[in-house]
C-alpha angles and dihedrals in degrees: 000000000000093000089053090051092052090048090054092054092045087055090049091050091050091050092051095043092050089048092052093045092048091047092056092041091061089039105140092047109075095186090056089046090055090050090051089049092050092048091048091049092049090049090050092051093047091048091051093049093047092045093053092042090056090046088051093233101103110138134166090257092057092048091052091046094054092044092050094047090050091047093049090050091052093046092049092047092048091049093049094045092048090057093048 
């Protein structure tokens, strides 16, 4: 069980590292950066839902929490990129 838990968080770290690297790779293009941010946020939300489903503790509250965190990240990124 503990090895599975560690594997889940390694996968999350890979998702986030790839997202950050892709964000900087498309750096001068803010519209592409937003696309990378949206894809990374969606991947994060999906990871969270899958993780909790496998742990058998997926509840509506957790679904809403992951969706809101992903949405806040996208809104913040869009706001920052719009001002740049």
